[in-house]
N, C-alpha and C positions, 0 to 999 in steps of 0.2 A: 137633367138627363137621368134616365133609368139605367141602373147597373145590375148585373147579376153577380152572384158570389164569385163565379169563375173569372169574370172580368176584373173584379177588385183584386183577386188573388194574383193576376198577371200584371198588375200595375206596379210601378216603382213606389218607394216610400214618398218621394217628392210629389208624385202624382196623387197619391192618396191624401197627403197633407193639403194639397190644393182643393181636393174635393171636400175635405173636412173644414177648410177655411170658410167655405160658402155655407156651411150648415151651422146654425146657431143653437142646436140642441145641446142639452147638458151632457149627454152621453159622450160627445166628442170634445169636451173641454179638456185642455191639456194635450191636444193632438200633436203639438210640436215636440213633446217629450216621449211620445209613444213609439214603440218599435212596430214593425210591419204587422206582426201577428195580432197585437192588441188593437192596432189601428183598423185592421180589416174587421175585427169583431165589433168594434165600436161603430164603425160606419154601417155595417150590416144591420145592427140594432137600430141605429138612427134612421136609416133609409127603409127599414121594414123588409129587409131581404132575408129570406130563409135559406139555409144551406140545403142544397138539393141532394137527396139521397138516391143512391143507385138501386135499381131493382134487378132481381134475378128472374130471368125468363127462360122457360123451357125445361126446367128441372124442379124437383120437389126439394127445396132447400131444407125444410124441417127434417125430412128423412135422412138426408145426407149429413146434417149436423148431428143427428142421433147416432149414425154410424161412426162419425168422427169421435164422439164421446166414448162409444164402445171400444174403438181402437186405442184411444188414449188409456183406457183401463188396462187393455192387453199390453200396451207399451210399458206401463208402470209395473205390471206383473213381470214382464220379461226383464226389465231393469233390475228388479229385486232378486230375480232368479239367475241373473247373469247369463241369460240365454241370448247371445248376440244374433243368432239366426232369426228368432222370433222378433227381436227388437227391430231388426232391419225390415222385416215384413210389415210390422206395425207402422213404422215411420214412413215407409214408402206408400202404404195405403192411405195414411192420413194426408200425406202430401198430394197424392192423386185426387183424393176427394176434395181437398181445398182448391186445387186447380180446376176441378170440375165446376165448383161454385163460381170461381173467379172468371172462367171463360163464359159463363152464362149471365154474368153481370152486364147490364147495359147502362 
């Protein structure tokens, strides 16, 4: 049976060990001693499953990340100058920009 990374992630350790039992690849040797995290990684490698990455749609991620880097510099300057008002503005702006990327992620 074909599995996706997400399907493996939602299975119990016992279910993952059953899947590993049927696979004779060297990658899953010692599956009875592995914890869930290591077992998922080994099974994904043995079954040729790639971890799916999310994509950002509808916004220019590179420009937002550049603005975040600028705001982090301003945040550090505000920290060293003990300017709490500027620090708050910088932190809120960074948070807002990160949320903008997060909301555009599919």
